[in-house]
C-alpha positions as a Markdown table, in Angstrom:
| # | Residue | x | y | z |
|---|---|---|---|---|
| 1 | Met | -38.5 | -37.0 | -34.0 |
| 2 | Pro | -35.8 | -36.8 | -31.3 |
| 3 | Ala | -35.6 | -33.6 | -29.2 |
| 4 | Arg | -32.9 | -31.2 | -30.2 |
| 5 | Lys | -30.1 | -30.5 | -27.7 |
| 6 | Pro | -30.0 | -26.9 | -26.5 |
| 7 | Thr | -27.0 | -24.8 | -27.5 |
| 8 | Leu | -24.5 | -23.4 | -25.0 |
| 9 | Glu | -26.0 | -19.9 | -25.6 |
| 10 | Glu | -29.5 | -21.2 | -24.9 |
| 11 | Ile | -28.3 | -22.8 | -21.7 |
| 12 | Glu | -26.6 | -19.6 | -20.6 |
| 13 | Ala | -29.7 | -17.5 | -21.5 |
| 14 | Ala | -31.9 | -19.9 | -19.4 |
| 15 | Lys | -29.5 | -19.6 | -16.4 |
| 16 | Lys | -29.8 | -15.9 | -16.5 |
| 17 | Lys | -33.6 | -16.1 | -16.3 |
| 18 | Leu | -33.4 | -18.2 | -13.1 |
| 19 | Gly | -33.1 | -16.6 | -9.7 |
| 20 | Arg | -33.1 | -12.9 | -8.7 |
| 21 | Pro | -32.0 | -10.4 | -11.2 |
| 22 | Glu | -28.5 | -8.9 | -10.6 |
| 23 | Leu | -28.4 | -5.8 | -8.5 |
| 24 | Pro | -27.2 | -2.8 | -10.5 |
| 25 | Ile | -23.7 | -1.4 | -9.9 |
| 26 | Asp | -22.8 | 2.2 | -10.5 |
| 27 | Trp | -19.4 | 1.5 | -11.9 |
| 28 | Ser | -18.3 | 5.2 | -11.7 |
| 29 | Leu | -19.2 | 5.2 | -8.0 |
| 30 | Leu | -17.2 | 2.0 | -7.4 |
| 31 | Asp | -14.3 | 3.6 | -9.2 |
| 32 | His | -14.6 | 6.8 | -7.1 |
| 33 | Leu | -14.7 | 4.7 | -3.9 |
| 34 | Leu | -11.6 | 2.7 | -4.9 |
| 35 | Leu | -9.7 | 5.8 | -5.9 |
| 36 | Ala | -10.5 | 7.2 | -2.4 |
| 37 | Gly | -8.8 | 4.1 | -0.9 |
| 38 | Cys | -11.9 | 2.1 | 0.1 |
| 39 | Ser | -11.6 | -1.7 | 0.3 |
| 40 | Ile | -13.8 | -4.0 | -1.7 |
| 41 | Ala | -15.6 | -5.0 | 1.5 |
| 42 | Glu | -16.4 | -1.3 | 2.1 |
| 43 | Cys | -17.5 | -0.7 | -1.5 |
| 44 | Ser | -19.8 | -3.8 | -1.5 |
| 45 | Thr | -22.0 | -2.3 | 1.2 |
| 46 | His | -22.9 | 0.6 | -1.2 |
| 47 | Phe | -24.4 | -1.9 | -3.6 |
| 48 | Asn | -26.0 | -4.3 | -1.1 |
| 49 | Leu | -23.6 | -7.1 | -2.2 |
| 50 | Thr | -21.1 | -9.3 | -0.4 |
| 51 | Ala | -17.5 | -8.6 | -1.1 |
| 52 | Glu | -17.3 | -12.0 | -2.8 |
| 53 | Arg | -20.2 | -11.2 | -5.1 |
| 54 | Leu | -18.8 | -7.8 | -5.9 |
| 55 | Gly | -15.5 | -9.5 | -6.8 |
| 56 | Glu | -17.4 | -11.8 | -9.2 |
| 57 | Arg | -19.1 | -8.9 | -10.8 |
| 58 | Ile | -15.8 | -7.0 | -11.2 |
| 59 | His | -14.3 | -10.1 | -12.8 |
| 60 | Lys | -17.3 | -10.4 | -15.1 |
| 61 | Gln | -17.2 | -6.6 | -16.0 |
| 62 | Tyr | -13.5 | -6.1 | -16.4 |
| 63 | Gly | -11.9 | -9.5 | -16.7 |
| 64 | Met | -9.7 | -9.1 | -13.7 |
| 65 | Tyr | -9.8 | -10.1 | -10.0 |
| 66 | Ser | -11.1 | -7.5 | -7.5 |
| 67 | Asn | -7.8 | -7.2 | -5.7 |
| 68 | Glu | -6.0 | -6.4 | -8.9 |
| 69 | Tyr | -8.7 | -3.9 | -9.9 |
| 70 | Ser | -8.8 | -2.2 | -6.5 |
| 71 | His | -5.0 | -2.0 | -6.4 |
| 72 | Ile | -4.9 | -0.2 | -9.8 |
| 73 | Leu | -7.5 | 2.3 | -8.7 |
| 74 | Arg | -6.0 | 2.8 | -5.2 |
| 75 | Ser | -2.6 | 3.5 | -6.8 |
| 76 | Lys | -4.1 | 5.9 | -9.2 |
| 77 | Gly | -5.8 | 7.7 | -6.3 |
| 78 | Asp | -2.6 | 7.9 | -4.4 |
| 79 | Ser | -0.8 | 9.4 | -7.4 |
| 80 | Leu | -3.5 | 12.0 | -7.8 |
| 81 | Ile | -3.1 | 13.1 | -4.2 |
| 82 | Arg | 0.7 | 13.3 | -4.5 |
| 83 | Ser | 0.4 | 15.2 | -7.7 |
| 84 | Ala | -2.1 | 17.7 | -6.1 |
| 85 | Gln | 0.2 | 18.1 | -3.1 |
| 86 | Met | 3.2 | 18.8 | -5.3 |
| 87 | Lys | 1.3 | 21.3 | -7.4 |
| 88 | Lys | 0.2 | 23.1 | -4.2 |
| 89 | Ala | 3.7 | 23.1 | -2.8 |
| 90 | Leu | 5.2 | 24.4 | -6.0 |
| 91 | Ser | 2.6 | 27.1 | -6.3 |
| 92 | Gly | 4.1 | 28.6 | -3.1 |
| 93 | Asp | 2.3 | 26.9 | -0.3 |
| 94 | Asn | 5.1 | 26.8 | 2.3 |
| 95 | Thr | 3.2 | 24.5 | 4.7 |
| 96 | Met | 2.9 | 21.9 | 2.0 |
| 97 | Leu | 6.6 | 22.3 | 1.0 |
| 98 | Val | 7.6 | 21.7 | 4.6 |
| 99 | Trp | 5.2 | 18.7 | 5.0 |
| 100 | Leu | 6.5 | 17.1 | 1.7 |
| 101 | Gly | 10.1 | 17.7 | 2.8 |
| 102 | Lys | 9.5 | 16.0 | 6.1 |
| 103 | Asn | 7.4 | 13.1 | 4.8 |
| 104 | Lys | 9.0 | 12.5 | 1.4 |
| 105 | Leu | 12.6 | 13.5 | 2.0 |
| 106 | Ala | 12.9 | 12.7 | 5.7 |
| 107 | Gln | 13.9 | 16.3 | 6.5 |
| 108 | Arg | 13.6 | 17.5 | 10.1 |
| 109 | Asp | 13.4 | 21.0 | 11.7 |
| 110 | Thr | 16.0 | 20.2 | 14.3 |
| 111 | Pro | 18.7 | 17.5 | 14.5 |
| 112 | Glu | 18.0 | 14.7 | 16.9 |
| 113 | Thr | 20.0 | 14.9 | 20.0 |
| 114 | Gln | 21.1 | 11.7 | 21.7 |
| 115 | Thr | 21.9 | 11.5 | 25.4 |
| 116 | Val | 24.4 | 9.0 | 26.7 |
| 117 | Thr | 23.8 | 7.5 | 30.1 |
| 118 | Glu | 26.5 | 6.9 | 32.6 |
| 119 | Asp | 26.1 | 3.1 | 32.2 |
| 120 | Thr | 26.5 | 3.4 | 28.4 |
| 121 | Leu | 29.6 | 5.5 | 28.9 |
| 122 | Lys | 31.1 | 2.9 | 31.3 |
| 123 | Gln | 30.4 | 0.1 | 28.7 |
| 124 | Phe | 32.0 | 2.2 | 26.0 |
| 125 | Asn | 35.1 | 2.8 | 28.1 |
| 126 | Ala | 35.4 | -0.9 | 29.0 |
| 127 | Leu | 35.1 | -1.8 | 25.3 |
| 128 | Met | 37.8 | 0.7 | 24.4 |
| 129 | Ala | 40.1 | -0.7 | 27.1 |
| 130 | Gln | 39.7 | -4.2 | 25.6 |
| 131 | Phe | 40.4 | -2.8 | 22.2 |
| 132 | Gln | 43.6 | -1.1 | 23.4 |
| 133 | Ser | 44.8 | -4.2 | 25.1 |
| 134 | Val | 44.3 | -6.2 | 21.9 |
| 135 | Gln | 46.3 | -3.6 | 20.0 |
| 136 | Asn | 49.1 | -3.6 | 22.6 |
| 137 | Ala | 49.3 | -7.4 | 22.4 |
| 138 | Lys | 49.5 | -7.3 | 18.6 |
| 139 | Lys | 52.3 | -4.7 | 18.8 |
| 140 | Glu | 54.3 | -6.9 | 21.3 |
| 141 | Glu | 53.9 | -9.9 | 19.0 |
| 142 | Ala | 55.1 | -7.9 | 16.0 |
| 143 | Ser | 58.1 | -6.5 | 17.9 |
| 144 | Ser | 59.2 | -10.0 | 19.2 |
| 145 | Glu | 59.3 | -11.5 | 15.8 |
């Protein structure tokens, strides 16, 4: 009797038995690290994996690439920080209000002053003289017509 061909499931099961067992990943710790802004490379050291292997495990677990997964969690972490800052500012923390005004709204304590050097003033006056001569020439042209 001919030998039966193994099914795809049997082949996959046999592959899993070969080699080292997978190192465990604490997915909640990974999420926390990514929320805090850590890179995949930084996170991988917590699980004794390479960044590439962690990326493969993320893809296997969540069905998305590691850069997409980390971007989603990093953005969520950023929004949580912004929300906490806004809450603190609106609760009456003047320091946080000033900080948010300066960083989010580009507000400043004092207007910026600009100093004009003597050389810049000379260049400006020369440019204005050229402009005046062009205007005078156009007036002469218009009056001669």
